[in-house]
C-alpha positions, 0 to 999 in steps of 0.5 A, spaced: 500 500 500 505 504 501 509 503 495 502 504 491 501 511 494 508 513 492 507 511 485 501 514 484 502 521 485 509 520 481 506 517 475 501 522 475 506 528 476 510 525 470 504 524 466 503 532 467 510 534 465 510 530 459 503 533 457 506 540 458 512 539 454 508 536 448 503 542 449 509 547 449 512 543 443 506 544 439 504 551 441 512 553 439 511 549 432 504 553 431 507 560 433 514 558 429 510 556 422 510 562 418 503 562 415 504 567 409 501 565 403 505 562 397 506 568 393 503 569 386 508 573 382 506 577 376 510 573 371 513 566 370 520 569 368 526 567 372 534 566 372 539 562 375 542 568 378 550 569 377 549 577 378 544 579 383 544 587 380 543 585 373 538 579 375 534 585 378 535 590 372 532 584 368 526 584 371 526 577 374 520 574 378 523 568 380 531 566 382 534 559 383 541 559 387 545 553 388 546 551 395 552 546 397 551 542 404 558 541 404 560 549 405 554 549 410 556 544 416 561 545 421 563 538 424 568 541 429 563 546 432 566 552 432 562 556 437 563 563 433 558 559 428 551 559 429 548 552 431 541 548 433 540 543 438 537 537 437 537 531 441 542 534 446 547 535 441 549 542 438 550 542 430 554 548 428 554 552 421 559 556 417 557 563 418 561 566 412 557 561 407 550 563 411 551 570 411 554 570 403 547 566 402 543 571 406 546 577 402 543 574 395 537 571 398 535 578 402 536 582 396 532 578 391 526 576 396 526 584 398 524 585 391 518 580 391 522 575 387 521 568 389 527 564 391 528 557 389 534 554 393 537 548 389 540 543 395 546 540 393 552 535 396 558 536 393 564 531 395 569 535 400 576 535 401 575 535 408 575 527 410 570 529 416 565 532 412 566 526 407 564 521 413 558 525 415 555 527 408 557 523 403 552 517 402 554 510 404 554 508 397 557 514 393 562 512 388 568 516 388 569 516 381 563 519 379 564 525 374 561 531 378 563 529 385 555 530 387 553 525 392 546 523 394 544 526 401 546 521 407 540 520 411 542 513 411 547 513 417 544 516 424 550 521 424 548 523 417 541 523 418 542 527 424 546 532 421 541 533 415 535 534 419 539 539 423 541 543 417 534 543 414 531 545 420 536 551 421 535 553 414 528 553 414 527 557 420 532 562 418 529 563 411 522 563 413 522 568 418 516 573 418 521 579 419 525 576 413 531 579 416 535 574 412 531 573 406 525 568 404 526 562 400 519 559 398 522 553 394 526 547 396 529 543 391 532 536 393 538 535 389 539 535 381 536 531 376 536 525 380 534 520 374 541 521 372 543 520 379 550 517 377 552 524 374 548 529 379 546 525 385 550 519 386 549 513 391 553 508 387 549 503 382 542 503 383 535 501 381 530 506 379 525 503 385 531 503 390 533 510 388 526 513 389 526 509 396 532 513 398 530 519 395 523 519 398 526 519 405 530 525 404 525 529 400 520 527 406 525 530 411 526 536 407 518 537 407 518 536 414 523 541 416 520 546 411 513 545 414 515 546 421 517 553 419 513 555 413 506 553 412 506 554 405 513 553 403 514 548 397 519 542 396 521 539 389 523 533 386 528 535 380 528 531 374 531 532 367 528 531 360 529 523 359 522 521 360 520 514 357 528 513 356 534 513 360 539 518 358 543 515 353 550 517 356 549 513 362 549 505 364 544 501 367 544 502 374 546 510 373 540 513 369 533 512 369 527 514 365 523 520 369 516 517 368 517 510 372 522 513 377 516 519 378 511 513 379 515 509 384 516 515 388 509 517 388 507 510 390 513 510 396 510 517 398 503 514 399 505 508 402 508 512 408 503 518 408 502 522 402 504 530 402 505 535 398 511 534 394 512 538 387 516 537 381 522 541 378 523 539 371 528 541 366 525 540 359 532 542 355 532 541 347 533 533 345 540 535 343 543 540 348 547 543 342 541 545 338 536 550 341 531 549 336 526 545 340 521 546 335 524 540 331 525 535 337 523 529 334 523 525 340 518 529 344 511 527 342 504 528 345 503 522 349 506 522 356 505 514 355 510 513 349 514 520 348 522 518 349 523 526 352 519 531 354 522 538 352 519 545 350 515 542 344 511 537 348 510 540 355 503 539 355 505 532 356 508 533 363 501 536 365 497 531 363 501 526 366 501 529 373 493 530 372 492 523 373 488 521 380 494 517 383 499 523 382 495 529 385 495 532 392 489 533 395 485 532 389 490 538 385 495 536 380 502 538 383 505 544 381 511 545 376 517 549 376 522 549 370 528 550 374 534 549 369 534 549 362 537 553 357 539 554 349 546 553 346 548 559 342 550 555 335 556 557 331 555 561 325 553 568 323 545 567 326 547 563 332 545 568 337 539 570 333 537 562 333 538 562 341 534 568 342 528 565 338 529 559 342 527 563 348 521 566 344 518 559 342 519 556 349 516 562 353 510 561 349 510 554 350 510 555 358 505 561 357 500 556 355 501 551 361 497 553 367 500 548 371 507 551 370 509 557 375 516 559 373 521 558 367 528 559 370 533 560 365 540 557 365 545 561 364 546 568 366 553 568 363 556 563 358 561 558 362 567 555 361 566 548 364 559 546 361 562 542 355 562 547 350 555 549 351 554 557 351 547 558 354 548 565 357 545 571 356 552 574 356 558 571 353 564 570 357 570 574 357 576 570 353 580 566 358 575 567 364 571 561 367 564 566 367 566 573 367 561 577 363 563 580 357 558 582 352 550 581 352 547 577 347 541 578 343 537 574 348 538 579 353 533 584 351 529 578 349 529 576 356 528 583 359 522 584 355 519 577 355 513 579 360 513 587 358 508 590 353 514 590 348 514 583 348 511 582 341 515 587 338 521 584 341 519 577 339 517 579 332 524 577 329 523 570 331 517 568 327 521 567 320 526 563 323 521 558 326 517 559 319 511 561 322 507 568 321 504 568 328 505 565 335 499 561 335 502 557 329 508 555 333 505 547 332 507 548 325 514 551 326 520 548 322 
């Protein structure tokens, strides 16, 4: 009897403490989450930004920025760096990298530009960072030294969750003092994972399972701090075929991969993931996507989805089993560009390709953003010249001269668009943009 009398009050008090702690956590989460509605920009025009001031002058409404997790994480715990405490452990993050990103994000978002952050995981020279961040299956001989995120090992998962919680809180604050990120893109072109999100040889379904875990963790972190922030998968344009430059286990067709992902997500309790797609022309060195023979209308059979058959993507996502809460998932075109071919008309053809793509995107209500890649030609893109600017001779990406596409891009969402785009019609062999399906 004495023991029972002692146990009862203690048990009751312990229960009250647990209940009180739970209520505090719930109330804190409610208070912390920014309830600001998702923005509705006046235009779909966007850019992967290299020069912030120039991007603002161009009138962009969407901006994409790369973010490297290996430059964020501080495994040695310098107390001068900010941090977050999770399960009794303090995780610290590199102040200099954060403040450099703050400057870009804040400058853009203060002007009403919707910022998309492309989350990447480059192999670091630091062995401690490699141990923590690299996926256990990562192949060190992969070409671009980009790993899938390590949410497999307990330490890797703890660091990823802490990082995402810290970043989502920082860039979702109602006061916006560090800037605002709305879109969180997990990895890059993961259906060609060997090149852009490596975890070693894998089947499509096994990769989808690993990726879904990371996307779900990202979504959970974003939701803790923003009720309407969005999390995106990243796919390139190979749809019912895999990228021909990869081997079995290195690359997958996008469509079955998405179907695997959607099924896995539903099995664990579905959530509002969305799609960041890259509809490059079928030949990256030929910007005339209106001639793409492998971009056909039916999503069930088309080898690729490019600007020529963008409607196929919307039709695929409108299937009942792909919808989120009864609505098709949203799409942003987060990376695609147009090469400048050799020849006297090469720059005009590049600009015309943008005009064609602009009208194709405008016809798709499910696409929220058309984010061009690149701002400036880059020396390390295999000979591609995708920029609005040429690069200075001998440089990697120092801007030199504006190409014709620069003015076309600037005027695309202004009253001057039709006049600025008129030069492109004869290059496509059509009389008006309503005839673009007959372009040749």
